[in-house]
C-alpha positions, -999 to 999 in steps of 0.1 A, spaced: 0 0 0 13 35 -9 2 61 16 -20 89 4 5 116 8 30 100 -15 7 95 -44 9 131 -56 38 144 -75 29 178 -61 41 167 -26 77 161 -38 76 196 -55 64 211 -23 91 194 -3 117 206 -27 102 241 -22 105 236 16 143 232 13 144 265 -4 119 284 17 133 273 51 166 288 41 156 324 45 136 350 64 111 340 91 109 304 79 143 294 91 144 280 127 179 294 132 193 262 148 218 249 123 195 224 106 184 206 138 148 195 133 130 193 167 121 218 194 106 211 228 79 231 247 90 233 283 56 244 294 55 267 325 92 260 334 111 287 352 139 304 333 165 291 357 154 255 351 154 260 313 189 274 314 201 244 333 182 220 310 198 235 279 233 228 294 228 195 311 205 177 285 191 195 255 224 204 239 237 169 241 205 154 229 207 177 198 174 195 203 170 226 181 156 247 209 129 255 235 95 270 232 90 289 265 58 302 281 49 339 275 76 360 293 56 392 296 38 406 326 4 388 331 -26 388 354 -26 369 387 -58 349 393 -59 339 429 -96 328 426 -86 301 401 -55 291 422 -31 307 397 -41 288 365 -18 282 336 -39 304 314 -32 336 333 1 337 313 -21 344 282 -36 375 296 -10 403 292 -8 434 314 24 448 298 54 437 278 77 439 308 97 407 311 86 398 346 64 367 349 57 336 369 87 320 352 111 346 365 126 381 362 140 399 332 176 393 343 168 356 347 152 355 312 183 372 297 206 348 315 186 318 302 186 330 266 224 336 267 232 303 284 211 283 260 225 301 229 260 295 241 254 257 240 235 258 206 200 256 220 177 283 207 148 300 226 113 306 210 89 328 228 52 323 230 42 358 219 7 370 230 1 400 208 -35 397 196 -51 409 229 -46 420 265 -64 407 296 -101 397 298 -130 420 306 -142 425 342 -107 425 357 -86 451 374 -56 451 398 -19 446 396 1 423 373 31 400 378 55 429 374 36 453 396 18 473 369 -18 484 375 -45 477 350 -83 482 345 -95 461 316 -130 476 314 -115 511 311 -89 497 286 -62 511 308 -28 494 307 -3 520 319 25 495 319 26 495 281 9 521 279 -23 512 261 -56 532 263 -90 528 248 -77 543 215 -55 512 210 -82 486 209 -104 475 180 -134 498 178 -166 480 188 -183 492 156 -161 467 137 -176 437 156 -211 427 147 -217 402 176 -241 414 204 -216 407 232 -185 419 214 -170 384 215 -160 359 188 -189 334 184 -191 299 171 -204 310 137 -185 343 134 -175 357 100 -138 361 91 -141 398 99 -156 392 134 -130 365 141 -103 392 136 -122 422 151 -141 408 181 -128 399 215 -116 363 219 -132 348 251 -136 384 264 -99 392 260 -98 428 248 -87 429 211 -58 451 202 -63 472 171 -37 458 147 -45 486 122 -31 512 145 5 523 138 11 528 174 0 493 183 21 478 155 51 498 166 46 489 203 44 452 196 73 454 172 92 471 200 85 442 224 96 417 197 128 437 190 136 437 227 134 398 225 156 398 194 181 421 211 184 396 240 189 367 216 156 350 211 156 330 179 118 329 171 83 333 182 50 314 183 23 340 176 -5 330 200 -41 333 185 -27 344 151 -60 332 136 -76 361 153 -53 387 138 -55 400 102 -25 386 82 -17 421 69 -13 433 105 11 405 113 30 413 82 32 450 92 46 441 126 71 417 113 83 442 87 96 464 116 118 437 132 156 438 133 180 411 123 190 386 150 222 396 169 255 381 157 269 383 192 244 355 201 258 332 174 234 340 146 248 345 111 245 381 98 212 388 83 193 361 102 156 368 108 132 359 136 117 325 130 78 326 131 52 300 137 16 309 141 -12 294 161 -40 289 135 -65 263 145 -79 250 112 -99 218 110 -109 224 73 -145 234 84 -142 271 93 -141 305 77 -104 311 83 -78 289 66 -43 283 78 -31 289 43 -40 326 47 -9 329 70 17 312 47 34 345 39 42 354 75 55 321 89 47 284 95 13 274 108 3 250 135 -12 218 120 -39 208 145 -55 183 121 -23 162 124 -29 157 161 -63 140 155 -51 120 125 -20 105 141 -41 95 171 -65 77 148 -36 61 131 -21 48 163 -55 33 172 -58 17 137 -25 13 120 -41 9 86 -49 46 88 -12 57 93 -8 59 55 -33 88 54 -21 108 84 -9 135 61 -35 144 35 -28 175 15 -60 170 -5 -80 175 27 -65 209 32 -36 201 56 -8 226 56 18 221 29 51 206 41 72 238 40 46 256 61 34 229 86 44 231 122 37 196 135 31 181 170 12 152 186 -3 174 213 1 208 228 -8 225 261 -44 233 249 -56 201 232 -41 178 259 -66 195 282 -95 191 257 -94 228 246 -93 242 211 -121 222 195 -99 191 194 -112 156 190 -93 126 204 -56 134 209 -28 114 226 -8 127 255 15 115 283 -16 101 301 -15 71 277 23 67 274 26 36 253 4 50 225 19 84 229 55 71 224 44 55 191 27 86 179 57 108 186 81 82 171 60 81 139 58 119 137 96 123 140 101 96 114 79 113 88 93 139 63 65 164 72 68 199 86 89 212 115 83 193 147 78 201 184 77 177 214 55 186 244 70 185 279 42 186 304 34 186 341 8 163 356 -27 177 361 -62 166 373 -80 198 364 -77 216 331 -71 249 348 -44 236 371 -11 256 371 24 242 373 38 223 404 44 249 431 60 255 465 42 265 497 47 302 489 28 295 456 59 301 435 66 276 407 85 245 419 120 236 407 122 208 381 141 181 399 159 153 381 160 117 394 191 96 393 177 77 363 172 110 343 135 112 347 118 142 364 101 144 398 76 166 416 48 165 391 70 174 360 65 148 333 94 157 310 84 136 280 114 151 261 136 130 283 118 97 276 140 72 257 119 71 226 118 108 222 155 111 228 164 85 202 139 97 176 152 133 178 186 118 167 169 99 139 150 130 127 182 150 125 201 122 107 176 118 79 167 154 72 162 163 36 153 128 25 121 114 11 99 86 24 103 54 3 95 17 6 64 22 26 49 -10 40 19 -15 63 0 -47 71 -25 -32 95 -5 -42 125 29 -28 117 43 0 96 77 5 81 94 29 56 128 42 46 141 78 45 160 78 13 193 59 18 198 75 52 174 57 76 148 31 81 119 31 106 95 3 117 69 1 144 46 -27 156 12 -20 172 12 -51 194 50 -51 201 60 -79 177 73 -80 141 94 -105 123 95 -101 85 118 -93 56 115 -58 43 133 -34 19 152 -9 40 166 13 12 200 14 31 235 5 19 246 -30 29 259 -32 65 253 -39 101 230 -13 118 221 -7 155 186 -1 166 191 32 184 157 30 202 166 1 223 202 12 228 216 -13 204 202 -43 222 190 -54 188 205 -49 153 198 -53 116 220 -68 89 212 -52 55 220 -72 24 236 -56 -7 201 -54 -23 188 -34 7 167 -63 21 168 -72 58 151 -93 84 132 -68 106 125 -80 142 107 -61 169 99 -77 203 92 -50 227 57 -43 242 63 -9 258 85 6 231 78 -14 199 99 8 176 130 2 154 151 30 140 183 26 121 203 51 102 236 57 84 247 86 105 233 77 139 258 73 168 
């Protein structure tokens, strides 16, 4: 069986284009060709700096997506939930994750060891209606008066209510493309992206991040911003600093949160000119494929509207949909570890998009904030002697499968999928003449397959070379898997 996404000659053309597009401007992740970033969700800056040095650099991760570093609300009534980080009060770099000086130290230390930092940039809106008080950096605010002196923003800087047709001023289920961009998202007051002052102010915040050495941004809620406004903001950004190890002329990497399930009035493709786009359809489709291996051949379906390869930002889960938010269907997460490992392994083996691994903390309630101390500050991430994390931090990025498949992904970059094989219970394919991947749903496989690799003896990096594969001169090999918990085989020419 040939998977759907290999049937079209257009895919190969698009992938060729990806090698060109990712070489310039905001489409380059600025990490020397490494292929995987990790989202260290709600980690403190001090812990991220330490993790860059002690683990991520050696594991060849491209970089870290960090939680929004700007000043935010403090919601004691919700026991300091994770989502308070997505309600800005100002662009001061003082948040639950740490101070400005700690943020700068983290960026510099991570850059020094070749691990880049990507900021979750909340620039569509400020805090939600009905709130007033003091933010995480001490700035006062009154949302209903549109008063944010820490920026400063006043009523003139928010989208005029006349441009929103909904009765309550909020984005609704059946909103038009115009209302999606002009109304308030969940009551979060919408910044007027047409305003030159607002554009300049946001660009000033992003240029401050660039000056420090941040390599890229995730634009939160980009779907709720006009593409032309994003373009106008990005046009004011400076090049990345050479003193932080970036080549002269490097641009800020941009990936944009655009939730598109092919059934709404706003398409992810509208944002192709300003950066990569989050491919949420992939999360549902890979979950379905792990449940029914026969469906793995159709996980990427460009005909169904999924983002083209050179614009897709791909992940198995994120901080929203693992909590059931964002209109998601069934997705896999750390809560079902055996299936989750398979989904991440398959994702990192595919030649599709730029990839991100989630690193979570445990939760029982979807509002729950990160592990914390008695004084309500965020708890340190502690590392056990076996390399796992303690204290409620899950650290999926440290799991064996993720660690080894990051190595595989980096080793096979720029190659096509070939020799696809799927019998409904197991899947296998080669990545050009650089690598071969196989996975068995029930943990067992024993068959002869075409690996596409040069003749030789290869180590299965997933099980730490406990098993190996002998490839014949014609590329054929006996492929064996006998591992219930991690039923994955990955071999490659340039793997260590």
